[in-house]
C-alpha positions as CSV (number, residue, x, y, z in Angstrom):
1,M,-1.9,-18.6,-22.6
2,T,-0.1,-15.9,-20.7
3,K,2.1,-13.2,-22.2
4,L,5.2,-15.0,-21.0
5,D,4.0,-18.3,-22.7
6,K,3.3,-16.4,-26.0
7,L,6.7,-14.7,-26.0
8,K,8.5,-17.9,-25.2
9,K,6.7,-19.7,-28.0
10,E,7.7,-17.0,-30.5
11,W,11.3,-16.9,-29.5
12,L,11.7,-20.7,-29.6
13,K,10.8,-20.6,-33.3
14,K,14.3,-19.3,-34.0
15,P,16.8,-22.2,-34.3
16,D,19.7,-20.4,-32.6
17,V,17.5,-19.3,-29.6
18,K,16.1,-22.9,-29.3
19,A,19.5,-24.4,-29.2
20,A,20.7,-22.0,-26.6
21,Y,17.5,-22.5,-24.6
22,D,17.8,-26.3,-24.7
23,A,21.4,-26.0,-23.4
24,L,20.2,-24.0,-20.4
25,A,16.9,-25.8,-19.9
26,E,17.3,-26.6,-16.2
27,E,18.3,-23.1,-15.3
28,F,15.5,-21.6,-17.4
29,S,13.0,-23.9,-15.7
30,I,13.9,-22.5,-12.3
31,V,13.8,-18.9,-13.6
32,E,10.5,-19.4,-15.4
33,T,8.9,-21.1,-12.3
34,L,9.9,-18.2,-10.1
35,I,8.6,-15.5,-12.5
36,R,5.4,-17.5,-13.1
37,A,4.7,-17.8,-9.3
38,R,5.2,-14.0,-8.9
39,V,3.0,-13.1,-11.9
40,E,0.3,-15.5,-10.8
41,A,0.4,-14.0,-7.3
42,N,0.0,-10.6,-9.0
43,M,3.1,-9.2,-7.2
44,T,6.0,-7.0,-8.2
45,Q,9.6,-7.9,-7.4
46,E,9.5,-5.2,-4.7
47,Q,6.5,-6.8,-3.0
48,V,8.1,-10.3,-3.1
49,A,11.4,-8.8,-1.7
50,E,9.5,-7.1,1.1
51,K,7.8,-10.4,2.1
52,M,11.1,-12.3,1.8
53,Q,12.8,-9.5,3.9
54,T,15.4,-9.0,1.2
55,S,16.1,-6.5,-1.6
56,Q,14.4,-6.1,-4.9
57,S,17.8,-6.5,-6.6
58,Y,18.2,-9.9,-5.0
59,V,14.8,-11.0,-6.3
60,A,15.8,-9.7,-9.8
61,K,19.0,-11.7,-9.6
62,L,17.0,-14.9,-8.6
63,E,14.6,-14.3,-11.5
64,S,17.4,-13.7,-14.0
65,G,19.4,-16.7,-13.0
66,R,22.4,-14.6,-12.0
67,V,22.5,-16.3,-8.6
68,S,21.9,-19.9,-7.7
69,P,19.2,-20.0,-5.1
70,S,19.5,-21.9,-1.9
71,M,16.7,-24.2,-0.7
72,K,16.0,-21.6,2.0
73,A,15.7,-18.8,-0.6
74,L,13.4,-20.9,-2.7
75,Q,11.2,-21.7,0.3
76,R,11.1,-18.0,1.3
77,Y,10.2,-17.1,-2.4
78,A,7.4,-19.7,-2.4
79,A,6.0,-18.4,0.9
80,A,6.2,-14.8,-0.3
81,T,4.2,-15.6,-3.4
82,G,1.7,-17.9,-1.6
83,S,3.1,-20.9,-3.4
84,R,4.4,-24.3,-2.3
85,L,7.9,-25.4,-3.2
86,K,8.0,-28.7,-5.0
87,I,11.1,-30.2,-6.4
88,S,11.2,-33.3,-8.7
89,F,13.6,-35.3,-10.7
90,E,12.8,-36.7,-14.2
91,H,14.6,-39.7,-15.6
92,V,16.3,-39.0,-19.0
93,A,16.3,-41.5,-21.7
C-alpha cells in the first residue's frame, strides 16, 4: 500500500471527510489517477510539466482539481508519465 493509499484510508475514517469525499468522488478520482501516474513514474510536477511543455503551476492545478482538464491535456499528461489514457463509464444502480 502506497503512502497515498494509507493517508486516504486514514482520512476516510472520519464521517465528515467521507461525506465530502463521496460528494466529490468523480473529481477526486481524476485527481488521484493523475497523482498516482506521476508517483508511479517517479516524477516531480516539474518533470511532468517539462515533458508536457507547460508550467509546473498548471500541473499542480490539474492535480488539485482547480482546473478541468481537456482530453488533450489528459493525453499529454499520460504521455509525459509513460501512461496510457483510459476512460470508462460505470453504470450506477
